TORFITI-18481 format. One record per residue: residue number from 0; x, y negated, z of N, C-alpha, C in turn. Coordinates in nm, 3 decimals, padded with zeros to 5 digits. Atoms other than C-alpha are relative to their C-alpha. Example, Ala and Ser with C-alpha at 12.3 -4.5 7.8 and 13.67 -1.06 7.14 Angstrom:
2
k, npx, npy, npz, capx, capy, capz, cpx, cpy, cpz
0, 00.089, 00.119, 00.000, 01.230, 00.450, 00.780, 00.090, -00.120, 00.000
1, -00.082, 00.119, -00.006, 01.367, 00.106, 00.714, -00.077, -00.109, 00.073
***
This chain:
159
k, npx, npy, npz, capx, capy, capz, cpx, cpy, cpz
0, 00.010, 00.039, -00.140, 00.078, -02.120, -01.845, -00.098, 00.093, 00.071
1, 00.087, -00.092, -00.072, -00.067, -01.886, -01.588, -00.086, -00.076, 00.101
2, 00.088, 00.057, -00.102, -00.352, -01.959, -01.350, -00.027, 00.107, 00.105
3, 00.028, -00.091, -00.111, -00.461, -01.803, -01.022, -00.149, 00.031, 00.002
4, 00.139, -00.044, -00.009, -00.781, -01.600, -01.005, -00.020, 00.062, 00.138
5, 00.031, -00.057, -00.131, -00.918, -01.545, -00.656, -00.085, 00.124, -00.022
6, 00.077, -00.123, 00.010, -01.042, -01.189, -00.621, -00.043, 00.040, 00.141
7, 00.064, -00.032, -00.128, -01.233, -01.019, -00.343, 00.086, 00.081, 00.096
8, -00.080, -00.088, -00.085, -00.953, -00.798, -00.206, 00.066, -00.070, 00.117
9, -00.071, 00.055, -00.115, -00.795, -00.845, 00.133, 00.080, 00.108, 00.070
10, -00.087, -00.091, -00.076, -00.527, -00.690, 00.354, -00.073, 00.040, 00.128
11, 00.065, -00.053, -00.120, -00.681, -00.466, 00.620, 00.101, 00.049, 00.103
12, -00.099, -00.061, -00.089, -00.364, -00.313, 00.765, 00.137, -00.011, -00.066
13, -00.138, 00.006, 00.048, 00.015, -00.345, 00.733, 00.081, 00.103, 00.078
14, -00.088, -00.097, -00.064, 00.264, -00.067, 00.803, 00.140, -00.007, -00.057
15, -00.141, 00.000, 00.040, 00.644, -00.066, 00.793, 00.057, 00.137, 00.034
16, -00.054, -00.134, -00.018, 00.811, 00.271, 00.744, 00.139, -00.007, 00.061
17, -00.127, -00.001, -00.071, 01.092, 00.331, 00.990, 00.088, 00.114, -00.052
18, -00.093, -00.100, 00.055, 01.405, 00.533, 00.902, -00.031, 00.145, 00.037
19, 00.028, -00.138, -00.043, 01.295, 00.840, 01.101, -00.133, 00.053, -00.051
20, 00.125, -00.047, 00.059, 00.967, 00.863, 00.909, -00.125, -00.052, 00.068
21, 00.118, 00.058, -00.066, 00.738, 00.692, 01.160, -00.040, -00.127, -00.073
22, 00.046, 00.125, 00.060, 00.530, 00.396, 01.051, -00.052, -00.089, 00.112
23, 00.034, 00.096, -00.105, 00.485, 00.086, 01.263, -00.105, -00.097, -00.053
24, 00.106, 00.093, 00.036, 00.162, -00.114, 01.245, 00.041, -00.143, 00.035
25, -00.040, 00.139, -00.018, 00.214, -00.489, 01.207, -00.119, -00.092, -00.028
26, 00.100, 00.103, 00.031, -00.005, -00.802, 01.211, 00.045, -00.084, -00.119
27, -00.056, 00.075, 00.113, 00.228, -00.969, 00.961, 00.138, 00.056, -00.031
28, -00.131, -00.047, 00.043, 00.544, -00.895, 00.767, 00.053, -00.097, -00.105
29, -00.062, 00.085, 00.099, 00.791, -01.084, 00.550, 00.042, 00.086, -00.119
30, -00.038, -00.069, 00.124, 00.822, -00.963, 00.190, 00.124, -00.069, -00.056
31, -00.129, 00.053, 00.045, 01.177, -01.005, 00.059, 00.017, 00.028, -00.150
32, -00.015, -00.012, 00.145, 01.228, -01.071, -00.312, 00.107, 00.104, -00.036
33, -00.092, -00.100, 00.050, 01.389, -00.774, -00.485, 00.029, 00.115, 00.094
34, -00.030, -00.105, -00.097, 01.392, -00.557, -00.172, -00.123, 00.073, 00.054
35, 00.117, -00.061, -00.062, 01.051, -00.497, -00.013, -00.037, -00.071, 00.128
36, 00.045, 00.060, -00.125, 00.908, -00.556, 00.334, 00.109, 00.007, 00.105
37, -00.102, 00.008, -00.103, 01.138, -00.666, 00.614, -00.021, 00.112, 00.103
38, 00.005, -00.110, -00.096, 01.219, -00.369, 00.839, -00.042, 00.133, -00.058
39, 00.042, -00.124, 00.063, 01.086, -00.111, 00.594, 00.122, 00.076, -00.052
40, -00.117, -00.079, 00.038, 01.322, 00.175, 00.515, 00.038, -00.017, -00.147
41, -00.030, 00.014, 00.143, 01.297, 00.109, 00.139, 00.092, -00.118, -00.027
42, -00.085, 00.117, 00.024, 01.476, -00.226, 00.178, 00.148, 00.035, 00.006
43, -00.140, -00.044, -00.006, 01.797, -00.032, 00.247, 00.040, 00.074, -00.128
44, -00.027, -00.069, 00.126, 01.767, 00.143, -00.091, -00.008, -00.101, -00.112
45, 00.007, 00.093, 00.113, 01.790, -00.011, -00.434, -00.114, 00.037, -00.094
46, 00.117, -00.035, 00.080, 01.440, 00.071, -00.552, -00.043, -00.120, -00.084
47, 00.045, 00.108, 00.088, 01.328, -00.132, -00.849, -00.153, -00.003, -00.013
48, 00.143, -00.008, 00.025, 00.967, -00.012, -00.873, -00.084, 00.029, 00.124
49, 00.077, -00.051, -00.114, 00.866, 00.115, -00.529, 00.035, -00.076, 00.129
50, -00.038, 00.079, -00.116, 00.946, -00.172, -00.291, -00.114, -00.013, 00.101
51, 00.120, 00.011, -00.085, 00.590, -00.199, -00.154, -00.102, 00.099, -00.053
52, 00.106, -00.093, 00.040, 00.314, 00.061, -00.155, -00.134, -00.051, 00.052
53, 00.133, 00.047, -00.035, -00.055, -00.028, -00.152, -00.100, 00.114, -00.018
54, 00.105, -00.100, 00.010, -00.358, 00.192, -00.092, -00.134, -00.069, 00.021
55, 00.133, 00.057, -00.010, -00.727, 00.118, -00.126, -00.074, 00.061, 00.118
56, 00.067, -00.046, -00.121, -00.918, 00.142, 00.203, -00.121, 00.089, -00.031
57, 00.122, -00.075, 00.034, -01.236, 00.269, 00.039, 00.029, 00.143, -00.043
58, -00.035, -00.136, 00.041, -01.050, 00.574, -00.091, 00.017, 00.094, 00.118
59, -00.025, -00.086, -00.115, -00.981, 00.701, 00.259, -00.121, 00.087, 00.032
60, 00.119, -00.081, -00.032, -01.340, 00.812, 00.326, -00.026, 00.105, -00.108
61, 00.017, -00.097, 00.109, -01.354, 00.981, -00.016, 00.100, 00.115, 00.017
62, -00.104, -00.102, -00.021, -01.025, 01.164, 00.050, -00.037, 00.092, 00.115
63, 00.039, -00.081, -00.117, -01.144, 01.278, 00.393, -00.117, 00.092, -00.032
64, 00.116, -00.081, 00.039, -01.472, 01.400, 00.245, 00.041, 00.115, -00.091
65, -00.045, -00.104, 00.092, -01.302, 01.590, -00.038, 00.081, 00.108, 00.072
66, -00.083, -00.095, -00.075, -01.060, 01.751, 00.207, -00.078, 00.068, 00.111
67, 00.086, -00.051, -00.107, -01.347, 01.826, 00.446, 00.072, -00.009, 00.135
68, -00.078, 00.024, -00.121, -01.134, 01.678, 00.722, -00.089, -00.050, 00.113
69, 00.079, 00.040, -00.115, -01.294, 01.652, 01.064, 00.084, -00.017, 00.126
70, -00.089, 00.011, -00.114, -00.991, 01.640, 01.292, 00.011, -00.147, 00.041
71, 00.003, 00.141, -00.043, -01.046, 01.315, 01.487, 00.140, -00.056, 00.023
72, -00.135, 00.051, -00.025, -00.677, 01.291, 01.579, 00.065, -00.047, -00.130
73, -00.051, 00.043, 00.130, -00.595, 01.264, 01.207, -00.079, -00.121, -00.051
74, 00.086, 00.104, 00.057, -00.891, 01.045, 01.109, 00.026, -00.135, 00.066
75, -00.015, 00.126, -00.072, -00.834, 00.782, 01.378, 00.126, -00.077, -00.039
76, -00.126, 00.066, 00.037, -00.480, 00.708, 01.255, 00.042, 00.040, -00.142
77, -00.028, -00.054, 00.133, -00.508, 00.825, 00.894, 00.094, -00.089, -00.081
78, -00.088, 00.089, 00.078, -00.335, 00.515, 00.750, 00.147, 00.026, 00.031
79, -00.139, -00.032, -00.036, -00.019, 00.620, 00.938, 00.051, 00.121, -00.078
80, -00.040, -00.122, 00.068, -00.014, 00.960, 00.771, 00.024, -00.020, -00.150
81, -00.015, 00.021, 00.144, -00.046, 00.826, 00.416, 00.130, -00.071, -00.036
82, -00.133, 00.063, 00.020, 00.283, 00.631, 00.458, -00.002, -00.111, -00.105
83, 00.007, 00.115, 00.090, 00.168, 00.327, 00.260, 00.021, -00.127, 00.082
84, -00.027, 00.124, -00.071, 00.260, -00.033, 00.347, -00.123, -00.087, 00.021
85, 00.114, 00.090, -00.008, -00.058, -00.224, 00.274, -00.129, 00.074, -00.033
86, 00.132, -00.057, 00.023, -00.417, -00.107, 00.306, -00.090, -00.116, -00.044
87, 00.076, 00.107, 00.064, -00.636, -00.320, 00.078, -00.146, 00.041, -00.011
88, 00.143, -00.028, 00.016, -01.017, -00.342, 00.081, -00.062, -00.093, -00.103
89, 00.088, 00.083, 00.084, -01.282, -00.478, -00.156, 00.056, -00.035, -00.137
90, -00.050, 00.022, 00.136, -01.080, -00.456, -00.478, 00.063, 00.129, -00.051
91, -00.059, -00.118, 00.062, -00.984, -00.177, -00.717, 00.146, -00.029, -00.032
92, -00.142, 00.035, 00.015, -00.607, -00.193, -00.677, 00.064, 00.059, -00.125
93, -00.054, -00.051, 00.127, -00.552, 00.015, -00.992, 00.007, -00.111, -00.104
94, -00.002, 00.114, 00.092, -00.628, -00.312, -01.175, 00.124, -00.087, 00.016
95, -00.120, 00.081, -00.024, -00.305, -00.457, -01.031, 00.123, 00.054, -00.071
96, -00.116, -00.058, 00.068, -00.074, -00.223, -01.222, 00.036, -00.083, -00.123
97, -00.048, 00.079, 00.113, 00.138, -00.423, -01.465, -00.033, -00.148, 00.009
98, 00.041, 00.140, -00.015, 00.009, -00.753, -01.327, 00.073, -00.065, 00.118
99, -00.056, 00.079, -00.110, 00.147, -01.029, -01.108, -00.115, -00.045, 00.089
100, 00.103, 00.040, -00.095, -00.052, -01.098, -00.793, 00.068, -00.052, 00.126
101, -00.054, 00.050, -00.126, -00.005, -01.275, -00.464, -00.084, 00.052, 00.116
102, 00.064, -00.034, -00.127, -00.084, -01.169, -00.111, 00.067, -00.091, 00.101
103, -00.059, 00.098, -00.090, -00.037, -01.444, 00.144, 00.096, -00.088, -00.077
104, -00.102, 00.084, 00.065, 00.283, -01.631, 00.053, 00.083, 00.075, -00.103
105, -00.084, -00.082, 00.087, 00.439, -01.342, -00.142, -00.064, 00.022, -00.137
106, 00.045, -00.038, 00.135, 00.416, -01.268, -00.515, 00.057, 00.137, -00.029
107, -00.041, -00.137, 00.031, 00.430, -00.908, -00.633, -00.037, 00.034, -00.143
108, 00.031, -00.056, 00.130, 00.427, -00.715, -00.958, -00.037, 00.146, 00.020
109, 00.043, -00.140, -00.008, 00.226, -00.392, -00.972, 00.079, 00.083, -00.099
110, -00.090, -00.075, 00.087, 00.463, -00.128, -01.109, -00.048, 00.140, -00.038
111, 00.047, -00.132, 00.039, 00.268, 00.198, -01.118, -00.075, 00.073, 00.110
112, 00.072, -00.084, -00.096, 00.097, 00.483, -00.938, 00.091, 00.041, 00.115
113, -00.071, -00.052, -00.117, 00.200, 00.592, -00.589, -00.061, 00.137, 00.028
114, 00.055, -00.135, -00.009, 00.140, 00.962, -00.616, 00.032, 00.062, 00.136
115, -00.026, -00.068, -00.128, 00.103, 01.168, -00.297, 00.112, 00.103, -00.018
116, -00.116, -00.089, 00.009, 00.412, 01.373, -00.220, -00.011, 00.118, 00.096
117, -00.003, -00.119, -00.085, 00.505, 01.693, -00.043, 00.000, -00.035, 00.149
118, 00.003, 00.041, -00.141, 00.549, 01.496, 00.282, -00.144, -00.006, 00.050
119, 00.142, 00.005, -00.036, 00.171, 01.442, 00.282, -00.050, 00.141, 00.029
120, 00.042, -00.139, -00.019, 00.117, 01.815, 00.242, 00.053, 00.055, 00.133
121, -00.061, -00.047, -00.125, 00.356, 01.885, 00.530, -00.072, -00.057, 00.122
122, 00.067, 00.066, -00.112, 00.179, 01.634, 00.757, -00.148, 00.037, 00.012
123, 00.145, -00.011, -00.002, -00.183, 01.689, 00.658, -00.058, 00.126, -00.063
124, 00.047, -00.124, 00.061, -00.206, 02.015, 00.463, -00.031, -00.014, -00.148
125, 00.022, -00.006, 00.146, -00.270, 02.121, 00.103, -00.135, -00.060, -00.040
126, 00.132, 00.056, 00.034, -00.641, 02.028, 00.109, 00.005, -00.153, -00.009
127, -00.010, 00.146, 00.000, -00.554, 01.667, 00.193, 00.084, -00.047, -00.119
128, -00.083, 00.035, 00.116, -00.279, 01.654, -00.072, -00.083, 00.009, -00.128
129, 00.084, -00.017, 00.119, -00.521, 01.787, -00.334, -00.106, -00.110, -00.008
130, 00.105, 00.102, -00.003, -00.792, 01.541, -00.225, 00.053, -00.138, -00.037
131, -00.060, 00.132, 00.028, -00.552, 01.246, -00.262, 00.035, -00.023, -00.146
132, -00.040, 00.015, 00.139, -00.476, 01.312, -00.628, -00.084, -00.109, -00.068
133, 00.067, 00.111, 00.068, -00.559, 00.996, -00.824, -00.040, -00.114, 00.093
134, 00.037, 00.104, -00.096, -00.615, 00.796, -00.504, 00.114, -00.032, 00.097
135, -00.115, 00.024, -00.087, -00.263, 00.764, -00.364, 00.043, -00.145, 00.008
136, -00.033, 00.142, -00.002, -00.242, 00.393, -00.439, 00.095, -00.039, -00.111
137, -00.092, 00.052, 00.102, 00.006, 00.186, -00.634, 00.130, -00.047, 00.067
138, -00.128, 00.056, -00.043, 00.364, 00.064, -00.607, 00.013, -00.142, -00.056
139, -00.023, 00.137, 00.047, 00.485, -00.293, -00.645, 00.141, -00.043, 00.037
140, -00.126, 00.064, -00.036, 00.800, -00.503, -00.642, -00.030, -00.142, 00.046
141, 00.016, 00.136, -00.050, 00.842, -00.832, -00.462, 00.076, -00.093, -00.093
142, -00.065, 00.092, 00.092, 00.912, -01.112, -00.710, 00.016, -00.141, 00.059
143, -00.020, 00.126, -00.074, 00.883, -01.402, -00.462, -00.021, 00.030, 00.147
144, 00.007, -00.025, -00.144, 00.953, -01.379, -00.090, -00.112, -00.081, 00.065
145, 00.101, 00.072, -00.077, 00.687, -01.478, 00.161, -00.066, 00.089, 00.104
146, 00.067, -00.070, -00.110, 00.484, -01.380, 00.466, -00.135, 00.056, -00.047
147, 00.129, -00.066, 00.025, 00.191, -01.136, 00.437, -00.061, 00.031, 00.136
148, 00.068, -00.024, -00.127, -00.066, -01.115, 00.717, -00.128, 00.083, -00.022
149, 00.130, -00.067, 00.003, -00.366, -00.894, 00.796, -00.106, -00.107, -00.026
150, 00.110, 00.087, 00.044, -00.678, -01.057, 00.643, 00.039, -00.094, -00.114
151, -00.035, 00.079, 00.118, -00.477, -01.231, 00.367, -00.075, 00.053, -00.120
152, 00.071, -00.042, 00.120, -00.657, -01.226, 00.035, 00.097, 00.022, -00.115
153, -00.075, -00.023, 00.124, -00.535, -01.107, -00.304, -00.035, -00.109, -00.100
154, 00.024, 00.094, 00.110, -00.497, -01.354, -00.588, 00.073, 00.056, -00.121
155, -00.054, -00.057, 00.123, -00.438, -01.235, -00.942, 00.042, -00.114, -00.093
156, -00.044, 00.098, 00.097, -00.233, -01.436, -01.189, -00.050, 00.040, -00.138
157, 00.048, -00.027, 00.135, -00.389, -01.461, -01.533, 00.065, -00.098, -00.096
158, -00.062, 00.087, 00.101, -00.251, -01.601, -01.854, -00.104, -00.064, -00.087
***
């Protein structure tokens, strides 16, 4: 029998990736079992492991420092450039890989690393791509549908 462990992490930002590559900031979103986030371009594909992408907020300042990025136009909207769905603070999200966790009403399974891709390099340059290595976040699948809102906390299922 599993139990729920409240952890310190919380949702700071939600983004839904549109078909043309833009990302739309949301206050809340509905996670759909087996598909991903409602309105996100991945829900039209049959991805088994990459339905939702999460990134750790604290990594952003480290990435910017490593890349020596000072362009305010990039910094002010940096979460849009990384193309991740959920920005999480106050918890090491690498600990969620291979585990079941809930955010708001939804249950997810951490499926692996979300490595930065060539799209990041095209948008932000090679220095930013290099700086992101090891801090690109994680992927997850939705195993129970439900609403996720900004400020929702993470809860980890333990056995």
